[in-house]
C-alpha positions as CSV (number, residue, x, y, z in Angstrom):
1,M,61.8,-91.3,246.6
2,T,61.5,-87.5,247.0
3,S,63.8,-87.1,244.1
4,A,61.7,-89.5,242.0
5,L,58.5,-87.6,242.6
6,A,60.1,-84.2,242.1
7,S,60.3,-84.4,238.3
8,P,56.7,-85.5,237.6
9,L,55.4,-82.9,240.1
10,R,57.5,-80.2,238.5
11,F,56.2,-81.3,235.1
12,A,52.6,-81.2,236.3
13,A,53.1,-77.8,237.8
14,I,54.5,-76.5,234.5
15,Q,51.6,-78.0,232.6
16,N,49.0,-76.4,234.9
17,R,50.8,-73.0,234.7
18,S,50.8,-73.4,230.9
19,S,47.1,-74.2,230.9
20,R,46.3,-71.2,233.0
21,V,48.4,-68.9,230.8
22,K,46.6,-70.2,227.7
23,S,43.2,-69.8,229.2
24,G,44.1,-66.3,230.1
25,I,45.7,-65.3,226.8
26,L,43.1,-66.8,224.6
27,P,40.3,-64.4,225.5
28,Y,42.7,-61.4,225.0
29,C,43.7,-62.7,221.6
30,S,40.1,-63.2,220.7
31,V,39.1,-59.7,221.7
32,I,42.1,-58.2,219.8
33,S,41.2,-60.3,216.7
34,I,37.6,-59.0,216.8
35,L,38.8,-55.4,217.3
36,L,41.2,-55.8,214.3
37,L,38.4,-57.0,212.2
38,A,36.3,-54.1,213.3
39,V,39.1,-51.7,212.4
40,V,39.6,-53.2,208.9
41,L,35.8,-53.1,208.2
42,R,35.5,-49.5,209.4
43,F,38.6,-47.9,208.0
44,Y,39.1,-49.7,204.7
45,D,38.6,-47.1,201.8
46,L,36.8,-44.9,204.3
47,G,37.2,-41.8,202.2
48,G,35.8,-43.4,199.1
49,V,32.9,-45.5,200.5
50,P,30.2,-44.2,200.8
51,A,30.9,-42.4,197.5
52,G,30.3,-38.7,198.1
53,L,30.1,-36.5,201.2
54,F,26.8,-35.4,202.6
55,A,26.3,-31.8,203.8
56,D,26.1,-32.8,207.4
57,E,29.4,-34.5,207.2
58,A,31.0,-31.5,205.5
59,S,29.6,-29.3,208.2
60,V,31.2,-31.4,210.9
61,G,34.5,-31.3,209.1
62,Y,34.6,-27.6,208.3
63,N,33.6,-26.6,211.9
64,A,36.3,-28.9,213.2
65,Y,38.8,-27.1,210.9
66,T,37.8,-23.6,212.0
67,I,38.0,-24.6,215.6
68,L,41.5,-26.0,215.0
69,T,42.8,-23.1,213.0
70,A,40.9,-20.1,214.5
71,G,39.1,-21.3,217.6
72,V,35.7,-20.4,216.2
73,D,32.9,-22.1,214.3
74,E,31.9,-21.3,210.8
75,H,29.8,-18.4,212.1
76,G,32.7,-16.9,214.0
77,I,31.5,-18.0,217.5
78,P,34.4,-18.9,219.8
79,Y,34.4,-22.5,220.9
80,P,30.6,-23.0,220.9
81,L,28.9,-25.8,222.8
82,F,26.4,-26.3,220.0
83,F,27.1,-25.8,216.4
84,K,24.5,-24.0,214.2
85,A,24.0,-25.7,210.9
86,F,21.1,-25.9,208.4
87,G,18.5,-24.4,210.7
88,E,19.4,-26.5,213.8
89,Y,22.0,-26.8,216.4
90,K,24.3,-29.9,216.4
91,G,25.7,-31.5,219.5
92,P,29.4,-30.9,220.3
93,V,30.8,-34.4,220.6
94,Q,31.2,-35.3,217.0
95,T,32.7,-32.0,215.9
96,Y,35.2,-31.6,218.7
97,S,36.2,-35.2,218.4
98,T,37.0,-34.5,214.7
99,V,39.5,-31.8,215.5
100,P,42.5,-34.1,216.2
101,F,41.8,-36.1,213.0
102,V,41.7,-32.9,210.9
103,A,45.0,-31.8,212.5
104,L,46.6,-35.1,211.6
105,F,45.2,-35.8,208.2
106,G,43.9,-32.5,206.9
107,L,40.4,-31.6,205.9
108,N,39.1,-34.5,203.8
109,E,36.5,-37.3,203.7
110,F,38.8,-39.7,205.6
111,S,39.5,-37.4,208.5
112,V,35.9,-36.5,208.9
113,R,34.6,-40.1,208.9
114,A,37.5,-41.6,210.9
115,V,36.0,-40.2,214.1
116,S,32.8,-42.4,213.7
117,A,35.0,-45.3,212.7
118,L,37.0,-45.0,215.9
119,Y,33.9,-44.7,218.0
120,G,32.5,-47.7,216.2
121,V,35.6,-49.8,217.1
122,L,35.4,-48.7,220.7
123,G,31.7,-49.6,220.7
124,V,32.6,-53.2,219.8
125,L,34.9,-53.3,222.8
126,A,32.3,-51.7,225.0
127,V,29.7,-54.3,224.0
128,F,32.1,-57.1,225.0
129,L,32.6,-55.5,228.4
130,L,28.9,-54.9,228.9
131,A,27.8,-58.4,227.9
132,R,30.5,-59.8,230.2
133,E,29.2,-57.7,233.1
134,L,25.5,-58.5,232.4
135,L,26.1,-62.3,232.3
136,Q,28.6,-62.4,235.1
137,N,27.1,-65.7,236.5
138,H,26.5,-67.4,233.2
139,P,28.7,-70.5,232.6
140,Q,29.3,-69.3,229.0
141,R,29.8,-65.7,229.9
142,L,33.1,-65.2,228.0
143,T,31.8,-66.9,224.9
144,I,28.6,-64.8,224.8
145,S,30.6,-61.6,225.3
146,L,33.0,-62.4,222.5
147,L,30.2,-63.4,220.2
148,S,28.3,-60.2,221.1
149,A,31.4,-58.1,220.1
150,L,31.9,-60.1,216.9
151,L,28.2,-59.7,215.8
152,L,28.5,-55.9,216.4
153,A,31.8,-55.8,214.5
154,I,30.0,-57.2,211.4
155,S,26.6,-55.7,212.0
156,P,25.2,-54.0,208.9
157,W,23.5,-51.4,211.0
158,H,26.5,-50.5,213.1
159,L,29.1,-50.8,210.4
160,H,27.1,-48.6,208.0
161,F,27.0,-45.6,210.3
162,S,30.5,-46.3,211.6
163,R,31.7,-45.2,208.1
164,T,29.8,-41.9,208.1
165,A,30.1,-38.7,210.0
166,L,26.3,-38.1,210.5
167,E,25.8,-36.3,213.8
168,G,26.8,-38.2,216.9
169,L,25.4,-41.6,216.1
170,M,28.4,-43.7,217.1
171,P,29.2,-41.6,220.2
172,F,25.6,-42.1,221.3
173,V,25.9,-45.8,221.0
174,L,29.3,-46.0,222.7
175,F,28.5,-43.7,225.7
176,T,25.1,-45.4,226.3
177,T,26.8,-48.8,226.3
178,L,29.5,-47.5,228.7
179,G,26.9,-45.8,230.9
180,L,25.1,-49.1,231.5
181,Y,28.4,-51.0,231.9
182,F,29.7,-48.7,234.6
183,F,26.3,-48.7,236.2
184,L,26.5,-52.5,236.6
185,K,30.1,-52.2,237.8
186,A,28.9,-49.9,240.5
187,F,27.3,-52.9,242.3
188,A,30.8,-54.1,243.1
189,S,32.2,-50.6,243.7
190,A,29.8,-47.7,244.0
191,R,32.4,-45.3,242.7
192,F,31.6,-46.5,239.2
193,L,28.3,-44.6,239.4
194,I,30.3,-41.4,238.7
195,L,31.7,-42.9,235.5
196,S,28.2,-44.1,234.6
197,A,26.8,-40.6,235.1
198,L,29.6,-39.1,232.9
199,S,29.0,-41.6,230.2
200,F,25.2,-41.0,230.0
201,T,25.9,-37.2,230.1
202,L,28.2,-37.5,227.0
203,A,25.5,-39.6,225.3
204,L,23.0,-36.8,225.9
205,Y,25.4,-34.3,224.3
206,S,26.0,-36.6,221.3
207,Y,22.7,-36.8,219.4
208,F,19.3,-35.3,219.8
209,P,17.3,-38.6,220.1
210,A,19.5,-39.3,223.2
211,R,17.6,-36.5,225.0
212,I,14.5,-38.7,224.8
213,F,16.0,-42.2,225.2
214,I,18.6,-41.6,228.0
215,P,16.3,-40.0,230.6
216,L,13.7,-42.9,230.2
217,F,16.4,-45.5,230.2
218,V,18.1,-44.1,233.3
219,L,14.7,-43.9,235.1
220,G,14.3,-47.6,234.4
221,L,17.7,-48.3,235.9
222,V,16.8,-46.3,239.0
223,F,13.5,-48.1,239.3
224,V,15.1,-51.5,239.6
225,S,18.1,-50.3,241.6
226,W,16.7,-47.8,244.1
227,K,17.6,-49.8,247.2
228,F,21.2,-50.0,246.1
229,L,21.3,-46.3,245.2
230,L,19.8,-45.4,248.6
231,S,22.3,-47.5,250.4
232,H,25.1,-45.6,248.6
233,A,23.5,-42.2,248.9
234,K,26.7,-40.2,249.0
235,V,28.0,-41.5,245.7
236,T,24.5,-41.4,244.2
237,V,24.0,-37.7,245.1
238,L,27.5,-36.8,243.9
239,S,26.8,-38.5,240.6
240,I,23.5,-36.7,240.2
241,L,25.0,-33.3,241.1
242,L,27.9,-33.8,238.7
243,S,25.5,-34.7,235.9
244,L,23.2,-31.8,236.6
245,L,26.2,-29.4,236.6
246,L,27.5,-30.7,233.3
247,L,24.0,-30.6,231.8
248,L,23.2,-27.0,232.7
249,P,24.2,-25.7,229.3
250,L,22.0,-28.4,227.6
251,F,19.1,-27.5,229.8
252,Q,19.6,-23.8,229.0
253,A,19.7,-24.6,225.3
254,M,16.6,-26.8,225.4
255,L,14.7,-24.0,227.2
256,S,15.4,-21.7,224.3
257,P,13.5,-21.7,221.0
258,T,16.6,-22.7,219.1
259,G,17.0,-25.7,221.4
260,W,13.9,-27.3,220.0
261,A,14.4,-26.1,216.4
262,R,15.1,-29.6,215.1
263,W,12.2,-31.1,217.1
264,E,9.8,-28.6,215.5
265,Q,11.1,-29.6,212.1
266,V,10.6,-33.4,212.5
267,S,8.0,-33.9,215.3
268,I,4.6,-35.3,214.4
269,L,3.2,-33.5,217.4
270,S,3.8,-30.2,215.7
271,Q,1.8,-31.1,212.6
272,P,-1.8,-30.0,212.0
273,L,-3.4,-33.4,212.6
274,S,-6.1,-34.7,214.9
275,D,-5.0,-36.3,218.2
276,E,-6.3,-39.6,216.9
277,A,-4.2,-39.4,213.7
278,K,-1.1,-38.4,215.7
279,F,-1.6,-41.3,218.1
280,Q,-2.1,-43.8,215.3
281,H,1.0,-42.5,213.6
282,V,3.1,-42.8,216.8
283,V,1.9,-46.4,217.4
284,N,2.5,-47.5,213.8
285,N,5.9,-45.8,213.8
286,Y,6.9,-47.5,217.1
287,L,5.8,-51.0,216.0
288,S,7.6,-50.7,212.6
289,H,10.9,-50.7,214.5
290,F,10.2,-54.4,215.4
291,S,9.0,-55.4,212.0
292,L,10.6,-58.1,209.9
293,D,11.0,-55.7,207.0
294,F,13.0,-53.2,209.0
295,L,15.1,-55.5,211.0
296,F,15.8,-58.5,208.7
297,L,14.5,-58.1,205.2
298,R,14.5,-54.5,203.7
299,G,16.1,-52.1,206.2
300,D,15.7,-48.4,206.4
301,A,16.2,-47.6,202.7
302,E,13.2,-49.6,201.6
303,M,10.7,-48.8,204.3
304,S,7.4,-47.1,203.5
305,G,7.7,-43.5,202.5
306,Q,11.5,-43.6,202.6
307,K,13.3,-41.9,199.7
308,V,16.7,-41.5,201.3
309,T,19.3,-44.1,200.3
310,R,22.0,-43.0,202.8
311,H,20.8,-45.0,205.7
312,S,21.1,-48.6,204.6
313,V,21.9,-51.0,201.8
314,Q,18.9,-52.0,199.7
315,G,17.7,-55.5,199.9
316,L,19.1,-56.1,203.4
317,G,17.7,-55.6,206.9
318,E,19.5,-53.7,209.7
319,L,20.3,-57.2,211.1
320,Y,21.1,-60.4,209.4
321,P,18.2,-62.8,208.8
322,F,20.1,-65.6,210.6
323,Q,19.9,-63.5,213.8
324,L,16.1,-63.7,214.0
325,S,15.8,-67.1,215.6
326,A,18.9,-66.4,217.8
327,I,17.3,-63.2,219.1
328,L,14.1,-65.0,219.9
329,L,16.0,-67.8,221.7
330,G,18.0,-65.1,223.5
331,L,14.9,-63.5,224.8
332,I,13.8,-66.8,226.2
333,F,17.1,-67.6,227.8
334,L,17.6,-64.0,229.1
335,F,15.0,-64.7,231.8
336,R,17.1,-67.6,233.0
337,V,20.0,-65.3,233.7
338,R,20.8,-65.0,237.4
339,P,20.2,-62.7,239.1
340,R,17.1,-61.9,237.0
341,S,17.5,-58.2,237.7
342,L,20.4,-58.2,235.2
343,A,18.0,-59.1,232.4
344,L,15.9,-56.0,233.0
345,P,18.3,-53.4,231.5
346,I,18.4,-55.2,228.2
347,I,14.6,-55.4,228.2
348,F,14.3,-51.7,229.0
349,W,16.8,-50.9,226.2
350,L,14.9,-53.1,223.7
351,V,11.6,-51.6,224.5
352,L,12.8,-48.0,224.5
353,Y,15.2,-48.0,221.6
354,P,12.6,-46.7,219.0
355,V,11.5,-43.6,221.1
356,G,14.0,-41.3,219.4
357,S,12.3,-42.0,216.0
358,T,8.7,-42.8,217.1
359,F,7.5,-39.2,217.4
360,T,8.9,-38.0,214.1
361,T,7.0,-37.4,210.9
362,D,8.7,-40.4,209.3
363,Q,6.2,-42.9,208.0
364,S,8.2,-45.9,209.4
365,A,11.3,-46.9,211.3
366,Q,14.4,-44.9,210.7
367,A,17.9,-46.4,211.3
368,T,19.6,-43.2,212.3
369,R,17.4,-42.1,215.2
370,S,17.0,-45.6,216.5
371,I,20.7,-46.6,216.1
372,V,21.1,-47.3,219.8
373,G,18.9,-50.4,219.4
374,V,21.8,-52.2,217.6
375,V,23.4,-53.1,221.0
376,P,20.7,-55.2,222.7
377,F,20.0,-57.1,219.5
378,Q,23.6,-58.3,219.3
379,I,23.7,-59.4,222.9
380,L,20.4,-61.3,222.6
381,A,21.6,-63.0,219.4
382,A,24.8,-64.1,221.0
383,L,23.0,-65.4,224.0
384,G,20.6,-67.3,221.8
385,F,23.4,-68.8,219.7
386,V,25.4,-70.0,222.6
387,S,22.3,-71.4,224.3
388,L,21.5,-73.3,221.1
389,F,25.0,-74.7,220.9
390,I,24.6,-76.0,224.5
391,V,21.5,-77.9,223.5
392,L,23.2,-79.2,220.3
393,R,26.0,-80.7,222.3
394,K,23.7,-83.5,223.2
395,L,23.0,-84.4,219.6
396,E,25.0,-86.7,217.5
397,F,24.9,-84.5,214.4
398,R,25.9,-81.3,216.3
399,A,29.1,-80.9,214.2
400,L,27.1,-80.8,211.0
401,L,24.6,-78.3,212.3
402,T,27.4,-76.1,213.7
403,A,29.2,-76.2,210.3
404,M,25.9,-75.3,208.5
405,M,25.4,-72.3,210.8
406,I,29.0,-71.1,210.2
407,V,28.4,-71.3,206.5
408,V,25.2,-69.3,206.7
409,V,26.9,-66.6,208.8
410,A,29.8,-66.4,206.5
411,F,27.6,-66.3,203.4
412,S,25.4,-63.6,204.9
413,F,28.5,-61.5,205.8
414,Q,30.0,-61.9,202.4
415,T,26.8,-60.9,200.7
416,Y,26.6,-57.8,202.8
417,L,30.2,-56.8,202.0
418,Q,29.6,-57.3,198.3
419,K,26.4,-55.2,198.3
420,Y,28.0,-52.5,200.4
421,F,31.5,-52.1,198.9
422,S,30.5,-52.9,195.3
423,D,26.8,-52.3,194.6
424,Y,25.9,-49.6,197.1
425,A,27.7,-46.7,195.3
426,G,25.7,-47.3,192.2
427,Y,22.4,-46.0,193.7
428,S,23.5,-44.1,196.8
429,S,25.6,-41.3,195.3
430,S,22.9,-39.1,193.8
431,F,20.7,-36.5,195.6
432,W,18.8,-38.9,197.9
433,G,22.1,-40.5,198.8
434,W,25.5,-39.1,199.6
435,Q,25.3,-36.4,196.9
436,Y,28.4,-37.1,195.0
437,G,30.0,-34.4,192.9
438,P,31.1,-31.3,195.0
439,K,34.6,-32.6,195.5
440,E,35.2,-33.1,191.8
441,I,33.5,-29.8,190.8
442,M,35.4,-27.8,193.4
443,G,38.6,-29.5,192.3
444,Y,38.1,-28.3,188.7
445,F,37.0,-24.8,189.9
446,L,40.2,-24.4,192.0
447,A,42.4,-25.6,189.2
448,N,40.8,-23.1,186.7
449,K,39.8,-20.2,189.0
450,D,42.3,-17.8,187.5
451,S,40.6,-18.1,184.1
452,Y,37.2,-17.0,185.2
453,D,35.4,-14.1,186.9
454,D,32.7,-16.4,188.4
455,L,32.5,-20.1,189.1
456,Y,29.1,-21.4,190.1
457,L,28.5,-24.5,192.0
458,S,25.0,-25.7,191.3
459,G,22.5,-25.6,194.2
460,E,21.5,-29.2,193.6
461,F,22.8,-30.3,196.9
462,N,21.7,-30.0,200.5
463,G,23.4,-27.0,202.0
464,S,25.5,-26.4,198.9
465,G,27.4,-23.5,200.5
466,I,29.2,-25.7,203.0
467,F,31.0,-27.4,200.1
468,L,32.6,-24.1,199.0
469,R,34.1,-23.8,202.4
470,F,34.9,-27.5,203.0
471,Y,36.9,-28.0,199.7
472,D,38.4,-24.5,199.8
473,P,38.9,-23.9,203.6
474,Q,41.6,-21.2,203.0
475,G,39.2,-19.2,200.8
476,S,41.5,-19.1,197.7
477,C,38.5,-18.9,195.5
478,Q,36.5,-16.6,197.7
479,G,34.7,-13.9,195.8
480,K,34.7,-16.1,192.7
481,C,33.3,-19.5,193.7
482,R,29.6,-19.1,194.4
483,I,26.4,-21.0,194.6
484,G,24.0,-20.5,191.7
485,D,21.9,-22.4,189.1
486,V,22.2,-20.9,185.6
487,S,19.0,-22.8,184.6
488,R,16.8,-21.0,187.1
489,T,15.8,-17.5,188.1
490,P,17.1,-15.2,189.2
491,R,19.4,-15.2,186.2
492,I,23.1,-15.3,187.2
493,Y,24.4,-15.3,183.6
494,D,26.3,-12.2,182.7
495,P,27.7,-12.1,179.1
496,K,30.2,-9.4,180.2
497,R,31.9,-11.8,182.6
498,K,33.8,-15.0,182.1
499,Q,31.7,-17.6,183.9
500,L,31.9,-21.3,184.6
501,F,28.8,-23.3,185.7
502,S,28.1,-26.8,187.0
503,L,24.8,-28.3,185.9
504,S,23.2,-31.7,186.1
505,P,22.0,-33.5,182.9
506,E,18.4,-33.2,184.1
507,R,18.6,-29.4,184.5
508,L,20.5,-29.0,181.2
509,N,17.9,-31.0,179.3
510,K,15.2,-28.7,180.5
511,S,17.1,-25.6,179.5
512,S,17.0,-23.8,176.1
513,F,20.4,-22.0,176.1
514,N,23.5,-23.2,174.4
515,F,25.9,-24.8,176.9
516,S,29.5,-25.6,176.0
517,V,30.7,-28.5,178.1
518,H,34.4,-28.3,179.3
519,E,34.4,-31.2,181.8
520,T,32.1,-34.0,182.8
521,V,31.7,-35.5,186.3
522,Y,30.6,-39.1,186.5
523,Y,28.9,-41.0,189.3
524,P,30.8,-44.1,190.5
525,D,28.5,-46.3,188.3
526,G,29.4,-44.4,185.1
527,R,26.3,-42.2,184.9
528,V,26.8,-38.5,184.2
529,A,26.5,-36.5,187.4
530,F,27.3,-33.0,186.3
531,F,28.5,-31.0,183.3
532,L,30.9,-28.1,183.8
533,G,30.9,-25.5,181.1
534,E,30.0,-22.0,179.8
535,V,26.9,-20.5,178.3
536,K,27.4,-19.6,174.7
537,G,25.3,-17.3,172.6
538,G,23.3,-15.6,175.3
539,M,20.1,-16.6,177.1
């Protein structure tokens, strides 16, 4: 009899073990699949899309190159904590993170942008971990966490800036997410407070708007968790002291006039307006971050007063339209999460996310300075979707509704990919976009430098001088390659010297001199971007 039972029991044991293995492997496989998707979306044709390289990106890359090769920044300062560029001081995280990529791949568009792409992929993983920790008692905790990560992986807002090297945006998002994740983990083991403090500190060093958002957000966390922090006073004090020690250089910089240079440039508070006008501007600016236009319909690039096309794809919001109802449902179900205190960090985050952009002179929401808001929206949407599916399980036509939702999501995602990888370059490569052209112009200059005394890169770019250094880091054209516009005063044309100039069609059409074109640079959509040639017959 014992022998007769042995085989069925052994089979049952094997089946149970197999079920446990599958249930354990499936989440890991799902996370890996989502991360692989995030990698493909962020690294595919990274050097070519967006088309061009903005001055801020070139500055990050060139400073990483000089740190790697000489241990100094572009101004000769050894291992600076803040990098002077274009009248302000950039945080250190983006530039120092770029050094290994420049060492591996050389100084080019891919190596500069790969840093943001990597931070973006890590941000997807961090959101999965954060959602899992926030919803630790939710019966669909794993599903919501996976969906949060998936939504961030395909998010237009997050994906867009993961493919650029604009100052510290992706590090800001990653380290803020990790800061909250480790803070929540500390309730199980107080030692995680130290990691939380380190993460928030790195966020502060990543991007200027973090210096407004992070202190307010951390104060909110302290407000709802003060009893826990007092009960673990030793670790709390250690975390505070460690943060203060690491932030001393930042405090010192912020107390200096240069530390607020960027703030003076963009702050509405420094403008000669009445207090009433400033207050109204701040309120309108804040509310615009929650508008349907910004979030779901038009995005940054088509908001009021916005000329810049670098920040988003036209005709699309920062979030997908299908997320609107899910986010609203997520807000409702968020207050059913137990314990309710876990809902408060997401509420704080959502309420505070516009503050880095609210007090600027921008006439409406800006996607860069408010980039940190991308995280709570994805978690809320995931919570809303899963809660909706739970309700649909009771309906007979749930399969049809589910299939329709999948089709809508897939269509929205495919539309975004089409607009971004195909259409976007056609209108985002000129001056108000990624300023396409310096690479092609400098390539021609370097190939023909021995035939000329002077080679002038037109000043029709932001921070034109950085491109001379970025595309000729070893200075092989130094003394010959210069910045100058032959169509404007002071006149740089010298008939006694052999000179080559770059000039846009607009500038050439307004000029009266005879210009002999040797080479033409075209935008990705086929429009003429620049002519390269010589002045003939005097001026």
